[in-house]
C-alpha positions in Angstrom: -29.5 124.9 44.6 -32.4 123.5 46.3 -34.6 120.6 45.0 -38.5 121.1 44.9 -38.6 118.3 47.7 -36.4 120.9 49.7 -38.5 123.8 49.1 -41.8 121.7 49.9 -40.0 120.7 53.4 -39.3 124.4 54.0 -42.9 125.8 52.8 -44.4 122.8 55.1 -42.3 124.0 58.3 -42.5 128.0 58.0 -46.3 127.3 57.7 -46.4 125.5 60.8 -44.4 127.8 62.9 -46.5 130.9 61.5 -49.6 129.0 62.3 -48.5 128.8 66.0 -47.9 132.3 66.5 -50.3 133.9 68.6 -50.1 137.1 66.9 -50.4 135.8 63.2 -54.4 135.9 61.9 -53.8 134.4 58.6 -51.1 133.4 56.2 -51.4 133.9 52.2 -49.1 132.4 49.6 -48.5 134.5 46.5 -46.8 133.8 43.4 -46.2 130.6 41.1 -46.3 128.1 43.9 -50.2 128.9 44.4 -50.3 126.3 41.0 -47.5 124.9 41.0 -44.0 126.3 40.8 -42.7 127.4 37.7 -38.9 125.7 38.4 -36.3 125.3 40.8 -35.6 129.0 40.9 -38.7 129.9 42.2 -39.2 131.8 45.7 -41.4 131.0 48.4 -43.8 134.4 48.5 -45.9 135.1 51.8 -48.3 137.4 53.3 -48.5 137.0 56.8 -51.2 139.3 58.7 -52.2 140.2 62.2 -55.2 140.5 64.2 -54.9 144.5 64.8 -52.6 146.9 63.4 -50.6 147.5 66.6 -49.7 144.1 66.6 -47.7 144.2 63.3 -44.4 145.4 64.9 -44.5 142.1 67.5 -45.5 140.2 64.4 -42.8 141.1 62.7 -39.9 140.4 65.2 -41.9 137.0 65.2 -41.2 136.3 61.8 -38.1 137.2 62.1 -37.2 134.5 64.5 -39.0 132.2 62.5 -36.5 132.7 59.7 -33.7 132.8 61.5 -34.2 129.3 62.8 -33.9 128.4 59.2 -30.1 129.5 59.3 -30.3 132.1 56.7 -27.5 133.4 54.8 -28.7 137.0 54.7 -32.3 138.9 55.7 -33.2 142.4 54.3 -35.9 144.3 55.7 -38.0 146.7 53.9 -40.8 149.0 55.3 -43.5 150.5 52.6 -45.5 152.1 54.9 -46.0 152.6 58.8 -47.7 149.0 59.0 -46.2 146.9 56.1 -43.2 145.6 56.3 -41.4 142.9 54.3 -38.2 140.2 54.9 -36.2 138.7 52.1 -34.4 136.0 53.0 -31.8 134.0 51.1 -30.9 130.3 52.3 -27.7 128.7 52.0 -29.1 126.5 49.1 -30.4 129.7 47.3 -33.8 129.5 48.1 -35.4 132.8 48.7 -38.3 133.7 50.8 -40.5 136.9 50.8 -42.7 137.3 53.6 -44.6 140.6 54.0 -46.4 141.4 57.4 -49.1 143.9 57.8 -52.7 143.8 59.6 -55.5 141.5 57.9 -57.4 144.9 57.5 -54.6 146.1 54.9 -54.3 142.5 52.9 -54.7 143.2 49.1 -54.7 141.4 45.7 -52.1 142.8 42.8 -52.4 139.5 40.6 -54.7 136.4 40.4 -52.0 134.1 42.0 -52.8 133.7 45.7 -54.1 131.1 48.1 -55.0 131.2 51.6 -53.5 128.6 53.7 -53.9 129.7 57.1 -56.9 131.7 58.4 -57.7 131.2 62.4 -60.9 133.7 62.3 -62.3 133.4 58.6 -61.4 137.0 58.3 -58.4 136.7 56.0 -60.2 134.7 53.4 -63.3 136.9 53.3 -60.8 140.0 52.8 -58.9 138.4 50.3 -61.9 137.3 48.1 -63.1 140.9 48.4 -60.0 142.3 47.3 -59.9 140.0 44.6 -63.1 141.0 43.3 -62.1 144.7 43.5 -58.4 143.5 41.4 -60.7 141.3 38.9 -62.9 144.0 38.3 -60.2 147.4 37.9 -59.6 148.4 34.3 -55.7 148.2 34.8 -55.4 145.2 37.2 -51.2 145.3 37.4 -50.9 148.9 38.5 -49.1 149.7 35.2 -48.5 153.1 33.9 -51.8 153.7 31.8 -49.8 155.8 29.3 -47.0 153.6 28.1 -47.5 155.1 24.8 -45.7 158.6 26.2 -43.5 157.2 28.3 -42.0 155.0 25.6 -41.7 158.3 23.5 -40.0 160.3 26.4 -37.5 158.2 26.7 -36.6 157.6 23.0 -36.7 161.7 22.9 -34.3 162.2 25.7 -32.0 158.9 24.2 -31.8 161.0 21.1 -30.6 164.5 23.0 -28.2 162.8 25.1 -26.4 160.8 22.1 -26.1 164.4 20.3 -24.5 165.4 23.8 -22.1 162.3 23.6 -23.5 161.4 26.8 -23.1 157.7 26.0 -24.0 156.3 29.5 -27.3 158.7 29.8 -28.1 157.4 26.2 -27.9 153.9 27.0 -29.9 154.0 30.2 -33.0 155.5 28.1 -32.4 152.8 25.5 -33.1 150.5 28.1 -35.8 152.3 29.5 -37.5 152.0 25.9 -36.6 148.2 26.0 -39.1 148.2 29.4 -42.0 149.8 27.9 -41.7 147.9 25.1 -41.9 144.6 27.2 -44.5 146.1 28.9 -46.6 146.6 26.0 -45.8 143.1 24.4 -46.9 141.7 27.7 -50.1 143.7 27.9 -51.0 142.4 24.3 -50.5 139.1 25.3 -52.5 139.3 28.6 -49.4 138.3 30.8 -49.9 138.9 34.7 -47.3 142.3 34.8 -47.3 142.7 38.6 -43.7 141.7 38.8 -43.3 140.4 35.6 -40.5 138.3 34.9 -41.7 135.5 32.7 -40.0 137.1 29.4 -39.3 134.0 28.3 -43.4 132.8 27.9 -43.5 135.6 25.3 -44.4 135.2 21.6 -40.7 133.7 20.3 -41.1 135.5 17.3 -40.9 138.9 19.3 -38.6 137.6 21.6 -36.1 137.3 18.5 -36.8 140.7 17.5 -36.5 142.0 20.7 -32.8 140.4 21.3 -32.1 141.7 18.0 -32.2 145.1 18.9 -28.9 144.9 21.2 -26.1 147.0 19.3 -22.7 145.0 19.1 -20.6 148.3 19.9 -21.4 151.7 21.7 -21.1 153.6 18.9 -23.7 156.8 17.7 -24.6 154.8 14.7 -24.9 151.7 16.2 -27.2 153.2 19.3 -29.2 155.2 16.8 -30.1 152.2 14.7 -30.9 150.0 17.7 -33.6 153.3 18.9 -34.9 153.0 15.2 -35.5 149.2 15.3 -37.2 149.6 19.1 -39.6 152.5 17.8 -40.3 150.3 14.6 -41.5 147.1 16.9 -43.2 149.7 19.2 -45.2 150.8 16.8 -46.2 147.5 15.0 -47.3 146.4 18.8 -49.4 149.6 19.3 -51.1 149.1 16.1 -52.0 145.7 17.0 -52.8 146.4 20.5 -56.5 146.6 22.1 -55.2 148.8 25.1 -52.6 150.8 24.0 -53.2 154.0 22.0 -50.9 156.7 20.4 -52.5 160.3 19.3 -51.0 161.4 15.9 -49.1 164.4 17.6 -47.0 161.9 19.9 -46.6 159.8 17.0 -45.1 162.5 14.8 -42.5 163.2 17.6 -41.4 159.5 17.4 -40.6 159.4 13.8 
């Protein structure tokens, strides 16, 4: 595992290398590192932007060369659309880099945790502040489904159906989907940052305790029915307390 000093050293070196690349217009830091990393397991998350769309492919190769200078164990490349790429790189000490490459015109804000660390023209800062204003004024900032109640009920109905078919694997999958929507609902109620939300340990302790109690101790029909019933009860309590999530009576009756 890496130390905070090692991560700071990696961060400083990669920013210097990216800044020296003539294809790079700006670099934006993302995630917990903006305010001080959560712990020794936190990644380094960056957006690297180019002056022009036609520079993205070349900039991607330049970023790859920079990453390879750190002797990573493995690098995974992903493409989100024609002009947005992502490298996920794992170092020997388990430090992870997540670096997206895109033209400056496509820079966006998906959470309040961002900071411009390189801006050669002023365009990057201007674009990020514009996107941040849009983000802050959006009624649903984090891109979470707007109908959590329906999705939860839909999974619950499917779970019940698959249990009657003795299809335990699919029933368990639906049970986990119910848990996922339950977590979203609770995080939303607590005004947590939901984009790529992983800090479940920061949720209300009483909720965490209740949530963990819903896991069955045996894969058997009656145990799964009981787990589903507990999840439904917790979900309804969250709905009753929520200023964000509603459920109409017809859907409520289906849940019961």
